[in-house]
C-alpha positions as CSV (number, residue, x, y, z in Angstrom):
1,X,0.0,0.0,0.0
2,X,1.9,3.0,-1.3
3,X,0.9,6.5,-2.0
4,X,3.1,8.1,-4.6
5,X,4.5,5.0,-6.4
6,X,2.7,2.0,-7.6
7,X,3.7,-1.3,-5.9
8,X,6.6,-2.7,-8.0
9,X,8.1,-5.4,-5.8
10,X,6.6,-8.1,-8.0
11,X,8.2,-6.6,-11.0
12,X,11.6,-6.7,-9.5
13,X,11.3,-10.4,-8.7
14,X,9.5,-11.3,-11.9
15,X,12.4,-10.1,-14.1
16,X,10.5,-7.2,-15.6
17,X,9.8,-3.6,-14.3
18,X,6.5,-2.4,-15.8
19,X,6.5,1.2,-16.9
20,X,3.0,1.4,-18.3
21,X,0.1,-0.5,-19.5
22,X,-0.4,-2.6,-22.4
23,X,-2.8,-2.2,-25.3
24,X,-5.5,-4.7,-26.2
25,X,-4.8,-5.9,-29.7
26,X,-7.3,-4.9,-32.4
27,X,-9.8,-7.6,-32.8
28,X,-9.9,-8.7,-29.2
29,X,-12.5,-11.3,-28.6
30,X,-16.0,-10.0,-27.9
31,X,-17.0,-10.1,-24.2
32,X,-19.2,-12.7,-22.6
33,X,-20.1,-13.9,-19.1
34,X,-17.9,-15.9,-16.9
35,X,-19.3,-19.3,-16.2
36,X,-22.1,-19.9,-15.5
37,X,-24.0,-17.7,-18.0
38,X,-26.1,-14.9,-16.5
39,X,-29.8,-15.2,-16.2
40,X,-32.2,-12.6,-17.4
41,X,-32.5,-11.2,-13.9
42,X,-28.7,-11.1,-13.2
43,X,-28.4,-7.4,-13.3
44,X,-29.7,-7.0,-9.7
45,X,-27.3,-7.5,-6.8
46,X,-27.3,-7.7,-3.1
47,X,-26.0,-4.1,-3.0
48,X,-27.6,-2.3,-5.9
49,X,-30.5,-3.0,-8.2
50,X,-29.0,-0.4,-10.6
51,X,-25.8,-2.5,-11.3
52,X,-25.5,-4.2,-14.6
53,X,-22.7,-5.6,-16.8
54,X,-22.4,-4.1,-20.3
55,X,-20.2,-6.1,-22.8
56,X,-17.6,-4.0,-24.7
57,X,-14.1,-3.9,-26.0
58,X,-11.1,-4.5,-23.9
59,X,-9.2,-1.3,-22.8
60,X,-6.9,0.3,-25.4
61,X,-3.8,0.1,-23.3
62,X,-0.5,1.9,-23.8
63,X,1.5,-1.3,-24.5
64,X,0.2,-4.8,-25.5
65,X,-1.2,-7.2,-22.9
66,X,-1.3,-10.3,-25.0
67,X,-3.5,-12.0,-22.4
68,X,-6.3,-9.7,-23.3
69,X,-6.6,-11.1,-26.8
70,X,-8.8,-13.9,-25.5
71,X,-10.5,-12.0,-22.8
72,X,-14.2,-11.1,-22.6
73,X,-14.4,-7.4,-21.6
74,X,-16.9,-4.8,-20.7
75,X,-18.0,-2.4,-18.0
76,X,-19.8,-2.9,-14.7
77,X,-22.2,0.0,-14.3
78,X,-22.9,0.9,-10.6
79,X,-24.1,4.0,-8.7
80,X,-21.3,6.3,-7.6
81,X,-23.0,6.7,-4.2
82,X,-25.5,4.0,-3.2
83,X,-26.9,6.2,-0.5
84,X,-28.1,8.7,-3.2
85,X,-30.5,7.0,-5.6
86,X,-30.7,8.6,-8.9
87,X,-27.1,10.0,-8.7
88,X,-24.3,9.5,-11.2
89,X,-23.4,6.0,-12.6
90,X,-19.9,4.7,-12.8
91,X,-18.5,2.4,-15.5
92,X,-15.8,0.0,-14.2
93,X,-13.5,-1.7,-16.7
94,X,-13.7,-5.5,-16.5
95,X,-12.0,-8.4,-18.2
96,X,-12.7,-12.1,-17.9
97,X,-9.6,-14.2,-18.9
98,X,-10.6,-17.8,-19.8
99,X,-9.0,-20.7,-18.0
100,X,-6.1,-22.4,-19.8
101,X,-7.5,-25.8,-18.9
102,X,-10.0,-27.4,-21.3
103,X,-12.0,-28.5,-18.2
104,X,-11.9,-25.5,-15.9
105,X,-13.3,-25.5,-12.4
106,X,-16.8,-24.0,-12.0
107,X,-15.8,-21.3,-9.6
108,X,-13.7,-18.5,-11.1
109,X,-11.2,-16.3,-9.2
110,X,-11.6,-12.6,-9.0
111,X,-8.5,-10.4,-8.5
112,X,-8.3,-7.3,-6.2
113,X,-5.3,-5.0,-7.0
114,X,-3.2,-3.0,-4.6
115,X,-3.0,0.7,-4.0
116,X,-5.6,1.9,-3.4
117,X,-5.5,3.5,-6.9
118,X,-3.0,1.1,-8.3
119,X,-3.5,0.3,-12.0
120,X,-5.1,-3.1,-12.4
121,X,-4.7,-4.3,-16.0
122,X,-0.9,-4.1,-15.9
123,X,-1.0,-6.8,-13.2
124,X,-2.5,-9.3,-15.7
125,X,0.8,-10.7,-16.9
126,X,2.0,-11.4,-13.4
127,X,-1.3,-13.1,-12.6
128,X,-1.2,-15.3,-15.7
129,X,2.5,-16.2,-15.2
130,X,1.6,-17.2,-11.6
131,X,-1.0,-19.6,-12.9
132,X,-4.1,-17.8,-11.6
133,X,-6.1,-18.8,-14.7
134,X,-4.5,-22.2,-15.2
135,X,-7.6,-24.1,-13.9
136,X,-10.3,-21.5,-13.7
137,X,-11.5,-18.3,-15.3
138,X,-9.8,-15.1,-13.9
139,X,-11.8,-11.9,-13.5
140,X,-10.1,-8.5,-13.3
141,X,-12.0,-5.3,-12.6
142,X,-10.5,-1.9,-12.1
143,X,-11.6,-0.5,-8.7
144,X,-13.8,2.6,-8.9
145,X,-11.9,5.6,-10.2
146,X,-9.0,3.7,-11.7
147,X,-7.5,4.0,-15.1
148,X,-10.0,2.9,-17.9
149,X,-13.0,3.6,-15.6
150,X,-15.5,6.3,-16.1
151,X,-14.8,8.6,-14.3
152,X,-11.0,8.2,-13.9
153,X,-9.7,9.8,-10.7
154,X,-6.1,10.2,-12.0
155,X,-4.2,13.3,-10.8
156,X,-1.6,14.2,-13.4
157,X,-0.9,17.2,-11.2
158,X,0.4,14.8,-8.6
159,X,2.3,12.7,-11.1
160,X,4.2,15.8,-12.2
161,X,4.9,16.8,-8.7
162,X,6.3,13.3,-8.0
163,X,8.7,13.8,-10.9
164,X,10.0,17.0,-9.2
165,X,9.9,15.5,-5.7
166,X,13.1,13.4,-6.4
167,X,15.1,16.7,-6.5
168,X,13.6,18.0,-3.2
169,X,14.3,17.1,0.4
170,X,11.9,14.3,1.3
171,X,10.5,16.1,4.3
172,X,11.3,19.7,3.2
173,X,8.9,22.6,3.4
174,X,9.3,23.1,-0.3
175,X,8.2,19.5,-1.0
176,X,5.2,19.9,1.3
177,X,4.1,23.2,-0.3
178,X,4.3,21.8,-3.8
179,X,2.6,18.5,-2.9
180,X,-0.3,20.3,-1.3
181,X,-0.6,22.5,-4.3
182,X,-0.8,19.5,-6.6
183,X,-3.5,17.8,-4.5
184,X,-5.5,21.1,-4.2
185,X,-5.5,21.4,-8.0
186,X,-6.6,17.8,-8.5
187,X,-9.3,18.0,-6.0
188,X,-10.7,21.2,-7.5
189,X,-10.7,19.7,-11.0
190,X,-12.4,16.4,-9.9
191,X,-15.1,18.1,-7.8
192,X,-15.8,20.6,-10.6
193,X,-16.7,17.6,-12.7
194,X,-19.2,16.6,-10.1
195,X,-17.2,13.7,-8.5
196,X,-18.4,12.8,-5.0
197,X,-15.0,12.0,-3.5
198,X,-16.6,10.7,-0.3
199,X,-18.1,7.8,-2.4
200,X,-14.7,6.4,-3.2
201,X,-14.1,4.2,-0.2
202,X,-13.6,0.5,0.6
203,X,-17.2,-0.3,1.5
204,X,-18.4,1.0,-1.9
205,X,-15.5,-0.8,-3.6
206,X,-16.6,-4.1,-2.0
207,X,-20.2,-3.5,-3.0
208,X,-19.0,-3.1,-6.6
209,X,-17.4,-6.5,-6.5
210,X,-20.5,-8.0,-4.9
211,X,-22.5,-6.5,-7.8
212,X,-20.0,-7.8,-10.3
213,X,-20.6,-11.4,-9.2
214,X,-24.3,-11.3,-9.6
215,X,-24.2,-9.2,-12.8
216,X,-22.1,-11.9,-14.3
217,X,-24.4,-14.6,-13.1
218,X,-21.7,-16.3,-11.0
219,X,-23.1,-18.5,-8.2
220,X,-19.7,-18.8,-6.3
221,X,-16.2,-17.5,-6.8
222,X,-12.8,-17.3,-5.2
223,X,-11.2,-14.0,-4.2
224,X,-7.5,-13.2,-4.4
225,X,-6.2,-9.8,-3.4
226,X,-2.8,-8.3,-2.6
227,X,-1.8,-5.2,-0.5
228,X,-4.8,-2.9,-0.4
229,X,-6.6,-5.6,-2.2
230,X,-6.4,-7.7,1.0
231,X,-8.1,-4.9,2.9
232,X,-10.8,-4.9,0.2
233,X,-11.1,-8.7,0.1
234,X,-11.6,-8.8,3.9
235,X,-14.2,-6.0,3.6
236,X,-16.1,-8.0,1.0
237,X,-15.9,-11.0,3.2
238,X,-17.4,-9.0,6.1
239,X,-20.1,-7.0,4.1
240,X,-21.0,-9.4,1.3
241,X,-20.0,-13.0,2.2
242,X,-22.6,-14.5,-0.1
243,X,-21.2,-16.4,-3.0
244,X,-17.6,-16.6,-1.7
245,X,-16.0,-20.0,-1.8
246,X,-12.5,-19.1,-0.5
247,X,-10.3,-16.0,0.0
248,X,-6.6,-15.7,-0.6
249,X,-4.9,-12.5,0.7
250,X,-1.3,-11.7,-0.1
251,X,0.8,-9.0,1.8
252,X,-2.0,-8.5,4.3
253,X,-3.4,-5.2,5.6
254,X,-6.4,-6.1,7.8
255,X,-9.0,-3.2,8.0
256,X,-8.9,-3.1,11.8
257,X,-5.1,-2.5,11.7
258,X,-4.7,0.0,9.0
259,X,-4.3,3.2,10.9
260,X,-1.7,5.8,9.7
261,X,1.1,4.9,12.1
262,X,1.0,1.3,10.8
263,X,3.7,2.0,8.2
264,X,6.4,2.2,10.9
265,X,6.2,-1.3,12.4
266,X,6.0,-2.7,8.8
267,X,9.2,-0.8,7.9
268,X,10.9,-1.9,11.0
269,X,10.0,-5.6,10.4
270,X,10.9,-5.7,6.8
271,X,14.1,-3.7,6.9
272,X,15.1,-5.5,10.1
273,X,14.5,-8.9,8.5
274,X,16.9,-8.0,5.6
275,X,19.6,-6.9,8.0
276,X,19.1,-10.0,10.2
277,X,19.3,-12.2,7.1
278,X,22.6,-10.6,6.1
279,X,24.0,-11.2,9.6
280,X,22.9,-14.9,9.3
281,X,24.9,-15.4,6.1
282,X,28.6,-15.6,6.9
283,X,29.7,-14.1,3.7
284,X,27.4,-11.1,4.1
285,X,28.2,-10.7,7.8
286,X,31.9,-10.7,7.2
287,X,31.7,-8.2,4.3
288,X,29.2,-5.9,5.9
289,X,29.5,-6.2,9.7
290,X,27.2,-4.2,12.0
291,X,25.0,-3.2,9.1
292,X,22.2,-1.9,11.4
293,X,24.6,0.6,13.0
294,X,25.8,1.6,9.5
295,X,22.2,2.3,8.3
296,X,21.4,4.3,11.5
297,X,24.6,6.4,10.9
298,X,23.8,7.1,7.3
299,X,20.2,8.2,8.0
300,X,21.3,10.6,10.7
301,X,24.2,11.9,8.5
302,X,22.2,12.5,5.4
303,X,19.3,14.1,7.3
304,X,21.7,16.6,8.7
305,X,23.7,17.0,5.5
306,X,21.7,15.9,2.4
307,X,23.5,15.0,-0.8
308,X,22.5,16.7,-4.0
309,X,23.4,14.5,-7.0
310,X,22.5,13.7,-10.6
311,X,21.3,10.2,-11.5
312,X,19.9,8.5,-14.6
313,X,16.3,7.3,-14.2
314,X,16.0,3.5,-14.4
315,X,13.3,4.0,-17.0
316,X,15.6,6.0,-19.3
317,X,16.0,9.7,-20.0
318,X,18.4,12.4,-19.2
319,X,20.1,12.5,-15.8
320,X,18.0,14.3,-13.1
321,X,18.7,16.1,-9.9
322,X,18.3,13.9,-6.9
323,X,18.4,14.8,-3.2
324,X,19.3,12.1,-0.8
325,X,18.4,12.8,2.8
326,X,17.4,10.5,5.7
327,X,13.8,10.3,4.7
328,X,14.7,9.5,1.1
329,X,17.0,6.6,2.2
330,X,14.3,5.1,4.3
331,X,11.6,5.4,1.7
332,X,13.8,4.0,-1.1
333,X,14.2,0.9,1.1
334,X,10.5,0.6,1.8
335,X,9.6,1.1,-1.8
336,X,11.6,-2.0,-2.8
337,X,13.3,0.0,-5.6
338,X,16.6,-1.6,-4.5
339,X,16.4,-5.4,-4.7
340,X,16.8,-7.0,-1.2
341,X,19.8,-8.9,-2.3
342,X,21.5,-5.6,-3.1
343,X,20.5,-3.7,0.1
344,X,23.5,-4.6,2.2
345,X,25.9,-3.6,-0.6
346,X,23.9,-0.4,-1.2
347,X,24.1,0.6,2.5
348,X,27.8,-0.1,2.6
349,X,28.5,1.8,-0.6
350,X,26.5,4.8,0.8
351,X,28.8,4.7,3.9
352,X,31.9,4.8,1.7
353,X,30.9,7.7,-0.4
354,X,29.2,5.8,-3.2
355,X,25.5,6.7,-3.2
356,X,24.8,5.6,-6.8
357,X,22.4,2.8,-6.0
358,X,20.3,4.9,-3.7
359,X,20.4,7.9,-6.1
360,X,19.2,5.7,-9.1
361,X,16.5,4.2,-6.9
362,X,15.3,7.7,-5.8
363,X,15.2,8.7,-9.5
364,X,12.6,6.1,-10.3
365,X,9.7,8.6,-10.2
366,X,11.6,11.2,-12.3
367,X,9.9,9.9,-15.5
368,X,6.2,9.9,-14.5
369,X,3.6,7.7,-16.0
370,X,0.8,10.3,-16.2
371,X,-2.5,8.9,-15.2
372,X,-1.3,5.5,-14.1
373,X,-2.4,5.9,-10.5
374,X,-5.8,7.0,-9.4
375,X,-4.6,9.4,-6.7
376,X,-8.2,10.4,-6.2
377,X,-9.1,6.9,-4.9
378,X,-5.9,6.7,-3.0
379,X,-6.6,9.9,-1.0
380,X,-10.3,9.3,-0.5
381,X,-9.5,6.0,1.1
382,X,-6.4,7.2,3.1
383,X,-8.1,10.3,4.4
384,X,-11.5,8.7,5.2
385,X,-10.2,5.4,6.7
386,X,-6.6,5.5,7.7
387,X,-6.0,9.0,9.0
388,X,-9.0,9.9,11.3
389,X,-8.6,9.5,15.0
390,X,-4.8,9.7,15.1
391,X,-2.4,12.7,15.4
392,X,1.0,13.6,14.2
393,X,2.3,12.7,17.6
394,X,1.1,9.1,17.2
395,X,3.0,8.8,13.9
396,X,6.2,10.2,15.5
397,X,5.8,7.9,18.6
398,X,5.5,4.9,16.3
399,X,8.5,6.0,14.3
400,X,10.6,6.5,17.4
401,X,9.7,3.0,18.6
402,X,10.6,1.5,15.3
403,X,13.9,3.2,14.7
404,X,15.2,4.7,18.0
405,X,17.7,7.4,17.6
406,X,16.7,8.4,14.1
407,X,15.9,12.2,13.5
408,X,12.4,13.2,14.3
409,X,12.2,14.9,10.9
410,X,12.4,11.4,9.3
411,X,10.2,9.7,11.9
412,X,7.4,12.3,11.7
413,X,6.3,11.1,8.3
414,X,4.7,7.6,7.8
415,X,6.8,5.7,5.2
416,X,5.4,6.2,1.7
417,X,2.7,8.7,3.0
418,X,4.5,12.0,3.6
419,X,2.5,15.0,4.9
420,X,-0.6,12.8,5.0
421,X,-2.4,14.9,7.6
422,X,-1.9,18.1,5.6
423,X,-3.0,16.3,2.4
424,X,-6.2,15.1,4.1
425,X,-7.0,18.6,5.3
426,X,-6.8,19.6,1.7
427,X,-8.7,16.5,0.4
428,X,-11.5,16.9,2.9
429,X,-13.7,13.8,2.7
430,X,-16.0,12.4,5.4
431,X,-14.6,10.2,8.2
432,X,-15.4,6.5,7.6
433,X,-13.0,5.0,10.1
434,X,-15.8,3.6,12.3
435,X,-17.4,1.8,9.4
436,X,-14.2,0.5,8.0
437,X,-11.9,-0.4,10.9
438,X,-13.8,-3.6,11.6
439,X,-12.3,-7.1,11.6
440,X,-13.8,-9.7,9.2
441,X,-15.2,-12.6,11.3
442,X,-15.6,-15.7,9.1
443,X,-15.4,-19.5,9.1
444,X,-14.8,-19.6,5.3
445,X,-11.4,-20.8,4.2
446,X,-8.8,-18.0,4.0
447,X,-5.1,-18.2,2.9
448,X,-2.8,-15.5,4.2
449,X,0.5,-15.1,2.4
450,X,3.4,-12.9,3.7
451,X,7.0,-12.2,2.7
452,X,9.5,-11.8,5.5
453,X,11.2,-8.9,3.6
454,X,8.0,-6.9,3.1
455,X,8.7,-3.4,4.3
456,X,5.2,-2.1,3.3
457,X,2.9,-4.6,4.9
458,X,4.8,-6.5,7.6
459,X,4.0,-10.2,8.0
460,X,2.9,-9.6,11.6
461,X,-0.3,-8.1,10.2
462,X,-1.3,-11.5,9.0
463,X,-1.6,-12.5,12.6
464,X,-4.1,-9.7,13.3
465,X,-6.3,-10.8,10.4
466,X,-6.1,-14.5,11.3
467,X,-7.4,-14.1,14.8
468,X,-11.0,-13.8,13.6
469,X,-10.7,-16.2,10.6
470,X,-11.3,-19.6,12.2
471,X,-10.4,-21.6,9.1
472,X,-7.4,-19.7,8.0
473,X,-3.9,-20.9,6.9
474,X,-1.0,-18.6,7.3
475,X,2.2,-19.0,5.2
476,X,5.3,-16.9,5.5
477,X,7.8,-17.0,2.6
478,X,11.4,-16.2,3.5
479,X,13.3,-13.5,1.6
480,X,10.3,-12.2,-0.3
481,X,9.1,-8.6,-0.4
482,X,5.7,-7.1,-1.3
483,X,3.2,-9.1,-3.4
484,X,4.5,-12.6,-2.7
485,X,2.9,-14.9,-5.4
486,X,4.6,-13.4,-8.5
487,X,8.0,-13.6,-6.8
488,X,7.8,-17.1,-5.3
489,X,7.1,-20.3,-7.3
490,X,6.4,-21.9,-3.9
491,X,3.8,-19.3,-3.0
492,X,2.2,-19.7,-6.4
493,X,2.0,-23.5,-5.8
494,X,0.5,-23.0,-2.4
495,X,-2.1,-20.6,-3.8
496,X,-3.0,-23.1,-6.6
497,X,-3.3,-25.9,-4.0
498,X,-5.5,-23.7,-1.8
499,X,-7.9,-22.9,-4.7
500,X,-8.2,-26.6,-5.5
501,X,-8.6,-27.6,-1.8
502,X,-9.3,-24.6,0.4
503,X,-9.5,-26.5,3.6
504,X,-6.3,-28.5,3.0
505,X,-3.7,-26.6,1.0
506,X,-0.3,-28.1,0.4
507,X,2.3,-25.9,2.0
508,X,5.1,-28.5,1.9
509,X,7.3,-26.5,-0.5
510,X,7.8,-23.8,2.2
511,X,9.9,-26.1,4.3
512,X,13.6,-25.4,3.8
513,X,13.2,-22.1,2.0
514,X,15.7,-19.4,2.8
515,X,16.6,-15.9,1.6
516,X,18.8,-15.8,-1.5
517,X,22.5,-15.0,-1.0
518,X,23.2,-11.3,-0.8
519,X,25.4,-9.4,-3.3
520,X,29.0,-9.3,-2.1
521,X,31.0,-6.5,-3.6
522,X,34.8,-6.3,-3.6
523,X,36.4,-4.3,-0.8
């Protein structure tokens, strides 16, 4: 769950870094229902009688997604605000990818992407390569406000700011002023178009998916979500459990736990696990002794005396100005833009006057993908559900507990969510914390997947979710960061086993797994 950059950990481990979304080839197959076929009354749903599925072409994406060639696409039409009958209707882009098997299972699997606001269709290659549609149809729907939806709550103003942000101090007054300006401009534009920003929340998102199931005439389905998608999946399980066969959640963020300071224990757990794993490998420990102290020193040093550098963006383009301060170092680590196997080497190089790895990682956002992220959905969820009821002092206290001795200027900002309280005062949506911070209580089978190196959603949060899920199975994959399944063949195998036998998944491949050897550079 990240604010200003899309989750890209899976790309790092899946050998490709996605920079944009892929175009449906001309002549894509005409859409049709997932099995079973819808009945004449299938347009009504448990959440809205106005919902209906309208077949249509697959999205015209920026780069090809070959998997869409055989997909059946269209839009789910739903009310923007279900509490206001007669209001505006949304159109949510949807694709049904047929199973590879000639004899697929009757119950499809529906995917819930991360974010909130993360682009959904560019996840399809990862899902297919992980086997999600091997034995059953795979359904992908862009959450309300996402790219290819109508309306689309993109904020190019924020994307342009993010490109400039790499050359500003992470927690500087200049960065704060420019960020708030960008969000103010985006909010004014969206509301001028009649968008009800308060309607873009997790409960409404969940109702959209409940409507999708009935609009497609599906009796039962399986749910798979990662990152924010786990929060959404658990909300669906709580508010619309009908028709759910099993739920798999990957990189878990339970609704009852997602309160703004949550980013600090996640960062502490994930970063700490990488440093501990280095200490447990003799070659890494011998080459990079006392790495934790080294990181602490570098964060303090750079926060007091930031470096201003030039770096070439990984996506290409001319070198750009990059500022490395303590906050930037921490957030580069949390964003997974340096591969975990390279983290010890990068920290050591930083301490020896070689900041290139961190500078290149900081420059990732310098080439913005305009419109890729629906910042409008991101902020409406973050400001209505994560931020209410806590104060700046709570974030700072959590930061001090996670990283004692680090500068308060670093610890005052939740990782990946800088200046969130100020952004929320600008965004100004109704408080929905009481409606959303509720645990899902269920006896349906649930699989919880976590990676030990996940700095965004620490594996400890899976324990919070599992407490009220009486038939849950928790699996922790060593050495894996955010979004586990595309990075780990073992995790993909466990997920496939769970979808086949939800009450008795085969987790045997986890035994004996260990983090990969770390990069050892010459002295």
